[in-house]
N, C-alpha and C positions, 0 to 999 in steps of 0.2 A: 199908445198901447196901455199906458198907465191909466188913462181916464176910462178906457174900456174895462179894465179890471176893477177900478174904483166903482164903476156902475154896477158891475156883476156882484161885487161884494156887497153893495148897497142893497140890492135886490134880495140877495140871500139872506142878509140880516134882517130885512123887513119881513120876509117869508118866515123866518124862524121866530120872529117876535109875535106876529099875528097868529101863527099856529097855536100859541098858548092862550089866545082869547084874553089877554091881559090888557090893562090900561097903561098907555104910554104917557109918562109925566117927566117934567124937568124939575128937579129940586136942588137948589144951591149949585147950579151949573152942571149937574150931572143927569144924564138921562136914565130912566128906570122903566122897566116893565113890571107893573104891580099885579100879582095874582091874588085876587081878593080872598078866595076860599082857603088858600094855604097861608095867607098873610106873609107872603115872601116877595121879595124884589130882586130883579136881575138888572145889572148894569148894561146898557145897550147903546148901540151906535148913535152918535149925535149928528143927525143930518143937517142941523143948522150951523155947524162949524166944528172944527177940530178941538179936541182937548189939548191944552197947552200948559207948560210950566209945571207946577206941582199939583197934583190931585190926591186929595185924601178921601178915600171912600168910607163912608160911616158904617157901623155895624147894623144900623137900622135907620129908616126914614119914616116920617109921618105924613100922611096925606088924608085930608078931610077927616081928621080926628082919629085915624086908624094907624097903628104902627105896623110896619113891615120889616122883617128881617132880611138884610141883604146877603143872599146865600150863593149867587152865581155872578161870574163876569161873563156876559153873554158873547155869542160869536161875533167877531169883528167889532167888538165894543170900542176899542181903541185903534182900529185899523188905520195905518199910515199916519199916525199923529206924531210926525218926526220932531215936533217941538215940545213934546211931552218929556220932561226931564226927571220926573219923580212921581211914583205912585205908592200910595199906602193901601195895602189890601187888608181889610179887617178879619179878625178871627172868627167871623161868622160865615165867611165864604166857603163852601165845600167843593166848588167846581169852577175851573178856568176853562171856558170852552174854546172850540177851534177858532184859530185866528184872532183870539182876543186882542193881542198886543203885536199882531203882525206889522212889521216894518217900523216899529217905534224905536228909530235909530237914535233918538236923544236920551234914552234911558241908560244910565251907567251901572245901576244896581237894582235888584228886585228881591224882595223877601216874600216868599210864599208861605203863609202862616200854617200852624199845626192843624187847623180845622180843614184844610183842603185835601181831598181824597183823589181827585183826578185832575190832570193837566191835558188839554185837548190837543188834537192835530194842529201843527204849526202855531201853537199858542203865542210863542215868543220868536217865531221865525223871522229873520231879517233884522233882528235887534242888534245891529252891528257895533253899537256903543257899549253894550253890556260887558262888564269886567267881572262882575261877581253875581252869583245867584245862590240864594238860600232856599232849599227845599225842605218843608216841614216834615214832622215825624209821621203824619198820617197819610201821606201821599202813597198810593198803591199802584197807580198807573199813569204812564206818561205817553202821549200819542206820538205818532210818526212825525218827524221833522219838527217836534216841539221847540227845539232850540237850534234849528238849522241857521246857518249864516251868522251866528253870533261870534264873529271873527276876532274880538278883542277879549274873549273870555279867558280869564286867568285863574279863577277859583270857583268851584262849586261846593257848597256846604250842604250836605244831604243828611237829615236827622233820622231818616226812616231806619229802623232796626231791621226791617224786612225789606230786601232789595226790591224796589218798584218794578213792576212789568213795564216793558217799553215797546213801542212800535219800532219799525226799521228806521235807521238813520236819524235818531233823535238829535244827535250833535253834528250832523253832516256839515262840513265846511266851516266848522267852529274851532278846528285846530286843537282839539283837547289833548292831543299828544304832547303839547306844550303847557298844558294847564294842570292845577292840582285839584284832586278830589278829596274833601274832608268828610270822614264817616264815623259813625259810632264804633268804638273799640271792639264791641262783641259782634259786629257785623263785617269787619274789615276782610276777613278771609273770603266772605261770600261776594263782596264787591270785586275782589281781586280776580274773580274766575267768571264773572257775569258781564256779558255784553249789554250796553256799550261802555260800562263803567271801567272795565279792564283796560280800555283804550287810553285812559288818562295818562299823562307823563309820570305823575307821582299820585299815590294814594296814601294819605296820612289820617292818623286819628284826630278827631276833633279835640281841641285843647280843653283844659279845665274851665277856662273863661268862656268858651264857646258852649260847652255843655251844661255848665253849672255843677260839675262834679264836686262833691264835697270830700273832705279828708276823713279817712277812717283810721283809727289807732291800730297799729300793727298787731297788738296783742288781742284785738277783737276781730281780726281778719278771718279767723277760723270758726266764727260763730254761726255761720250759715253755709249752705252747700252750693252758692253761686259759683260759677266758673271764674277763674282768675285770668286776666289778659295783661300782656305787657303793653307798653305805650305804642307799640307798632300794630297792635290789634291781634297779635298771636296768642292763642289760648295756651296757658301753661298746663303741661300734662301732670306734672308733680308739684301741685300747689303746696304741699306740706313741707317741701324742702326747696324753697326759692333762694337763688343767689341774691346778692345785694342789688337793689334797684327800686324802681318806681312801679307800681302795679295798679290796676283797676279791678274792683270787685264789687258787684251789686251797685254800679253806678257811683262808687266812691273810690277815691285814691288812698293808697297806703304805701309806706316806705319800709323796705327791709334794709336795715343798716348792717 
């Protein structure tokens, strides 16, 4: 059955690649489809053998003297690469397409950079070894079953200030009721009431180290009209009369003593 699925996914991947009328090449062990008029490259399925170990995808590749920006991880590009243990996605990629990392059970963590806007259907489905996922600040949509069956998942770090739209059952069988979701302070209330994010066991504010939040002198905290949040992501209604504690305003931390 698995061989039949593999064949069908291979055919689908080939159809997707040929539909773009690009040139298929292998550069430094990674397969690409190069679109000449757009000067863009898509990482594609490697029919000559699986990707294994650590894979570092570059921001651009050069072929016959022409530079191509790597902008997409194509459909089923890393399908069933169970021996893939680490992948670096560059900050040039804008789209991770459907099934891109399907059944990559050897991955333990993945960072989706801030350049990515969409994560496709079943993109990381079956990545049962994943314990940590970082979702960049520009992601606006996540497809159905994108993280289905990521059964070891313990932490999701989502930097998107606007809650991404999602297909159904994004985290199906990933037991997120036992996992922690880390989100920006200013967006915590929205994540708390939005499916599937509200289904996480814990929702917490991204820490100073995770966000790069800087300190703000308390006496300067009233210099702008930005809303004030406590460390639980709750907006403070009376920002002029705050009790003692640590707060976040305009992306900076300040302390009331």
